[in-house]
C-alpha positions in Angstrom: -13.6 -3.5 2.7 -11.4 -6.7 2.8 -13.3 -9.6 1.4 -13.6 -12.8 3.7 -12.0 -14.6 0.7 -8.7 -13.7 1.7 -8.3 -16.6 3.9 -8.3 -18.9 0.6 -5.2 -17.5 -0.5 -3.0 -19.8 1.8 0.1 -18.8 -0.3 -0.3 -15.3 0.2 3.0 -13.9 1.8 2.9 -10.7 1.0 -0.4 -7.9 1.3 -0.1 -4.5 0.6 -3.4 -2.3 0.8 -2.2 0.6 2.6 -4.0 3.8 1.3 -6.9 2.6 -0.7 -9.6 4.2 1.0 -10.9 0.5 2.7 -13.3 0.5 5.2 -15.2 -2.2 7.4 -13.6 -4.7 10.1 -10.2 -6.8 9.8 -12.0 -10.0 8.6 -11.2 -13.0 11.2 -9.9 -14.7 7.8 -7.1 -12.5 7.5 -5.7 -14.0 10.7 -5.7 -17.5 9.3 -3.3 -17.0 6.8 -0.2 -19.4 7.3 2.6 -18.2 5.2 1.9 -14.3 5.8 5.1 -12.3 6.2 4.0 -8.7 5.2 0.9 -6.8 6.1 0.5 -3.4 5.2 -3.0 -2.1 5.7 -1.8 1.8 7.1 -4.2 4.6 5.7 -7.3 3.0 5.8 -10.6 3.4 7.5 -10.4 -0.1 8.9 -12.0 -1.1 12.2 -11.8 -4.2 14.2 -9.0 -5.6 16.6 -5.7 -7.7 16.3 -6.4 -10.0 19.1 -5.4 -13.0 16.8 -2.5 -11.3 15.2 -0.4 -13.6 17.4 -1.3 -16.5 15.5 0.3 -15.6 12.2 4.0 -16.7 13.0 5.4 -15.6 9.8 5.1 -12.0 10.1 8.1 -9.8 9.9 6.6 -6.3 8.8 3.0 -5.0 10.1 1.7 -1.3 9.5 -1.8 -0.9 11.2 -1.3 3.1 11.7 -3.6 5.5 10.6 -7.2 3.4 10.8 -9.5 2.4 13.6 -8.5 -0.8 15.1 -9.6 -1.0 18.8 -9.0 -3.0 21.9 -5.4 -3.7 23.3 -2.0 -5.1 22.0 -2.2 -9.0 22.6 0.8 -10.4 24.3 0.7 -13.1 21.8 2.5 -10.8 19.3 6.0 -11.3 21.5 5.7 -14.9 20.3 6.3 -13.5 16.4 10.1 -14.3 16.5 10.5 -12.7 13.0 8.6 -9.4 13.5 11.0 -6.4 12.9 8.4 -3.6 12.1 5.2 -2.7 13.5 3.6 0.4 13.3 0.1 0.9 15.3 0.2 4.7 16.0 -3.0 6.8 15.2 -5.3 4.2 16.0 -7.8 3.5 18.9 -5.5 0.7 20.6 -5.3 1.3 24.3 -3.5 0.1 27.0 0.0 -1.3 27.9 2.5 -3.0 25.8 2.8 -6.7 26.8 6.1 -7.0 28.4 6.7 -10.1 25.3 6.5 -7.3 22.8 9.1 -5.5 24.8 11.3 -8.4 25.1 11.2 -8.7 21.0 12.6 -5.3 21.2 15.6 -5.6 23.8 16.7 -8.7 22.3 17.0 -6.7 18.7 14.5 -8.7 16.6 11.5 -5.7 16.7 13.6 -2.7 15.2 10.9 -0.4 14.5 7.8 -0.3 16.8 5.6 2.9 16.7 2.4 3.6 18.8 0.6 6.5 20.3 2.5 6.6 23.2 3.5 10.1 23.4 3.2 12.0 26.5 1.2 13.7 28.3 -1.7 11.5 27.9 -0.6 8.2 25.9 -3.1 5.9 24.5 -0.3 3.3 24.8 2.0 3.0 27.8 5.2 1.6 26.4 8.7 1.2 27.9 10.2 -0.1 24.6 8.6 2.0 21.6 11.3 3.2 19.1 9.1 6.0 18.5 5.9 7.7 20.1 3.2 9.9 18.1 
């Protein structure tokens, strides 16, 4: 479990907790870290959604794959002008990728964007992913 006290780490800019067998929900305090640039939580058993991820304006690198995250991709992620890597495959996120996120791909900012968009039954409908799993 990621403790809610994580929100007290206001100077945190790098969080790497991948491959730690973490479970539980993503704490809402995680989305209040003002300086976070790298969020590496892949290969755990984390739940919850990423609706508030767009509030992390300094994010450059996000790996959330191989977790039980649910919901849809919020269009606010398209405002993350420094985001260059975002992996979200093998989760329970569904729906269509918002055009605001695709604009990050078309302008060259978001170089790696991998989701569950592999045919014939994609979980995520994506016209701009760099890779589909």
